[in-house]
C-alpha positions in Angstrom: 6.4 -21.0 26.2 9.2 -20.2 23.7 12.4 -19.6 25.6 15.9 -18.2 24.6 17.1 -21.8 24.0 14.4 -22.1 21.2 15.6 -19.2 19.2 18.4 -19.8 16.7 20.4 -17.6 14.2 18.8 -17.8 10.9 15.2 -18.0 12.3 12.9 -15.8 10.3 9.3 -14.6 10.9 6.7 -12.3 9.7 5.3 -10.2 12.6 2.2 -8.9 11.0 0.8 -6.0 8.9 -0.8 -2.7 9.7 -2.5 0.0 7.6 -1.6 3.6 8.5 -4.1 6.5 8.4 -3.7 10.2 7.9 -5.5 10.8 11.2 -3.0 8.7 13.2 0.0 10.2 11.4 -1.2 13.7 12.4 -2.1 12.7 16.0 1.3 11.1 16.6 3.0 14.1 15.1 1.1 16.6 17.2 2.2 14.8 20.3 5.8 13.7 19.5 7.2 15.1 16.1 5.4 18.4 15.2 7.1 18.9 11.8 5.1 20.3 8.9 5.4 17.2 6.7 3.9 15.1 9.5 1.1 17.6 10.5 -0.5 19.2 7.5 -1.2 17.7 4.0 -1.0 21.2 2.3 2.3 22.1 4.0 3.6 18.7 3.3 3.0 19.0 -0.4 5.5 21.9 -0.5 8.3 19.8 1.1 10.7 17.4 -0.6 8.3 14.6 0.4 5.4 16.0 -1.8 2.8 15.0 0.9 2.0 13.9 4.4 4.4 11.3 5.8 4.5 9.4 9.1 7.2 10.2 11.5 10.0 7.8 11.5 9.4 7.3 15.2 5.8 6.6 14.4 6.9 3.8 12.1 9.1 2.5 14.9 6.2 2.5 17.3 4.2 0.4 14.7 7.1 -2.0 14.4 7.2 -2.3 18.2 3.4 -3.0 18.4 3.6 -5.7 15.8 6.6 -7.2 17.6 4.8 -7.3 21.0 1.6 -8.7 19.4 3.7 -11.5 17.7 5.5 -12.3 20.9 2.2 -12.6 22.8 0.8 -14.8 19.9 3.8 -17.0 19.9 4.0 -17.2 23.8 7.7 -16.0 23.8 9.4 -15.4 27.1 10.6 -11.9 26.3 11.7 -9.7 29.2 12.7 -6.5 27.5 15.6 -5.1 25.6 18.9 -3.3 26.4 18.5 -1.2 23.1 19.0 -1.1 19.4 22.1 -1.0 17.4 20.8 0.8 14.4 17.7 2.4 13.0 17.3 3.5 9.3 14.4 5.0 7.6 14.7 4.2 3.8 11.4 5.6 2.4 8.5 7.6 3.8 5.4 5.8 5.2 2.3 7.5 3.9 -1.4 7.5 4.8 -2.9 4.4 3.2 0.3 2.3 3.2 0.0 -1.2 4.6 3.3 -2.1 6.3 4.5 -5.6 7.1 7.3 -6.4 9.4 9.7 -9.4 8.9 12.6 -10.4 11.0 15.7 -12.6 11.0 17.7 -13.7 14.0 21.4 -12.9 13.5 22.9 -13.7 16.8 22.2 -15.3 20.3 24.3 -15.4 23.4 23.6 -16.3 27.1 23.9 -13.8 29.9 26.9 -14.5 32.1 25.1 -13.3 35.2 21.3 -13.7 34.9 19.0 -16.5 33.8 18.4 -15.0 30.5 19.8 -14.8 26.9 20.2 -12.1 24.3 18.9 -12.2 20.8 20.1 -9.8 18.0 17.7 -9.5 15.2 17.3 -7.5 12.0 13.7 -6.3 11.5 12.5 -4.8 8.2 9.3 -2.9 7.6 8.1 -3.2 4.0 5.2 -1.3 2.4 2.6 -2.8 0.1 4.9 -2.5 -2.9 7.5 -4.7 -1.2 9.9 -1.7 -0.6 11.8 -1.6 2.6 10.8 1.6 4.5 12.5 0.9 7.8 15.3 -1.3 9.1 16.1 -1.8 12.8 18.8 -4.0 14.3 18.1 -4.6 18.0 18.7 -6.9 20.9 16.0 -8.5 22.9 16.3 -10.4 26.2 14.5 -13.7 26.8 14.1 -15.9 29.7 16.1 -19.2 29.8 14.5 -22.5 30.9 14.9 -23.0 34.6 16.5 -26.4 34.2 19.3 -25.2 32.0 
């Protein structure tokens, strides 16, 4: 198990990759973000985006899934998050894009009242061209070793 004490500022990792489909862009948008450029290819062509794009929140959900999968794979003692500091959508994510998430730990600190520690990390989602499409700076909570 990887605990808070094992995580250090400067640590980097690649969480994984995912290929986005038009069908899931539309399905997510129908349920959560029903704007024309997320719902309909023809309507989207007439927008500033020039075609169908994923909701930014869909991109965040993909990042979250890749993060959870990586935490399970690496057996990390994650126990949730108090939130994010910032979220920025830099470029549209389109059907057929393969996105990859990379992270860097920027800060860690222990809880003063609970047996856990906090980890601030910068996560970037890049498309298959190496362009950053999404940046999230967030804080995660991780269990500390019982003997510390």
